[in-house]
N, C-alpha and C positions, 0 to 999 in steps of 0.2 A: 691124357691120363695122369691121374693126379693119387694124392693117397701118400701113404708110407712107401713103396717101391720106387715112385717118382724119386723120392727125395732119397732114398738107398742109393738109386743110379749116379745123382749129380753130387753125393760125397764120394761114391767112389772114383770116379773122373776127377774129382778136385785132389784124393788123395794121389792117384797115377799122375799129375800132372805136377804135382808137390814131388814125388820120387825122382820124375824127369825135367830140371827147371828149362831146359832148352827147346821142351818142345811144347805146344799151344793144343791142347785139343781139338779135334775134328780138320789140322791142315797137317801139309806134307811138314817132314824136316826142316828141309833148306828155307820152306818159307817161313817156319816156324824162328829158325835163327835172323831170318834177315828182320822179322818184326822183333825182336827180342832187342838186336842189336839200335834200330832205330828208337825203341823205347827208353833204350838208355841212353842214346845221345839226347831224344827230345829232353829225360832226366836232365841230362847233364847243361844243354842250353837252358832248362828250366832254373838249373838253380844257379847258375850262370846270371841269369837276368833276375831274378832274385837276389842274391846277394849284392850286384850291382845295385838294385832300387834301394836295399837298406842300405848298402852305402852310400848312396845319394842321399836317404832321408837323417843318417846318421850325421851325413857332412852339414848338412842343411841346420840339422838340431845344433851341434858343436858352434856353427858359426852363430847363431841364433843364441846361443846360450851366452859365448863370448862377449854379445852386443849388451846384452844383459848385464851381465858381469861385469863391464865397463860403465856402462852406465850405473849400474848399484854402486862401484867403485867412484866413480864422479861424484854421485851425492855420497856416499861415506866423505870423500875429501873435502867437500862445502860441507856437508854436517861438520866435521872436525874442525874446522878452519874456525866455523861460527862460534863453534864452545869455545874455542880456544881465546877468540876475541871476546867474547862474552865472558870468560874469566880473569883477562884482565880489565876489563869493565867492572868487575865486580870487586877485583884487589882493590882498586883504585877508589871506588867510592865507598870501601870500607877503609881503605886511608883519611879518605877525605870527612868521611863521620868522627874515625877517632880522635882528627884533630879538631873537629868542631865540639866536639863533647869536652876534650882538654882545653879549648879557649874557653865555651860556657863556664868549665868548671872555675878557669881561672878571673874570667870577669865577674862572677857569684862573688868568688871570694874577697877581689877588688873592691868588689860594692859595697860588702858589707864594712869590711876597713874605710872605706870612704864615706860610708853613711854614717861611721861613728864617729869620723873626723869630722863630719859638719854637726852632726849634734853637740860636738864638744865646742868646736868655731860658734857653735849660735849661742851654747849658755854663756860662752865667753864676752860673743858680742853684749847678751842681755845684762850679765856684769857690769861690764865697762859703761855701758849707755846709766846703769841705776850709779854708777858710781860719778857719773859725770854730773848726775843730777842732784849728789847729795848734797852740794854747795851753792844748791836752786831755793828761793823761797817766792813766795806770791803774797804780793800786797795787793791788796782792796780798798776801794771807796777813793782811788786821787783821782779827782776831776779830771776827764780828757781835757789833752791839748796843754795843762798847765806845766808839762817838765821841759815846752820848747824843743828848742832844737839837739839840744846837749839831755838826751833821758840820763844818762847814768851818771852825770855831775851831779842832777837834780836830786834824783834819787838818794846818792851818797847823802848830801846834804841834809836829804827829808830825815832817812836814817839818822844821821848824827844828832840833827834837832831835838824828833823824836823821842827815842832812847835815853838822850842827855852822853854821847858816848864823847870822850877824852880826844881820841881821834878819828879823823871820820874815814869810816870804814874804806876798802880798797874792793872796787865791784869790779869785774872780769866785763860786764855788758847788761843792759836793763831797757827791757821793750817793753809793749802792749802784747797780751795775747794773739796770735793771730786770727783770730774770730772777724767776723766784719764790726765795721767803727758803729755804734750804739744812733740810734735817733734820739731824738730830744723826746726827755721823759725816762729813758730807758738808763740803767745802772751803769759806770763805764767799765770799760774792759781793764780786767786783772792786769797788773807789772808783773813779769817774770827776771827776776834779779839775780845772777850770779856773782856770789860773791867769790872775791880769790884766795881765800884762807878758810878752813875750814873751823877753824875755832871760834875767828869771827862771827860766822853763822849761825853757830853754835851759842 
């Protein structure tokens, strides 16, 4: 039998069962009590089992979380140690860079100073060399070999005779130029003479 009347009867039985919680429809009263008690025990046992399994799962998750936390903490410690070491090295590198920069600046300053000093010394050497050559004269046309073993004395006598000097000039040295000895038919090498006094040279 189906339809609205069957639904109405089922609803009525459900209301009666709700009004008397210790009774189940279609069963004796004592049997209903035993079934409810067994149901409650089963529910309690199920609750205990579920709670035990949940506690076990929670403990397992806590253990895994603790392991993960330990691993993460160890990694963080390693990273922190590495970062500290890198920071110390960077400080050393910065100190070395600053030292090199200061040293380079000092060397550039000294280089500029030494460059100026070398330029001054070179100018002084050129001036000194020029001053030493002020008393030098060149004599051309003296035949090769006529000076003998004492060219300084020979040139002093020659200059005294040619210039008709009262006193023979004092010469520091006299020698031929440093070029190769001429061959037959070539002009003789000039004489380079250093006069002892500048006034005599003039």
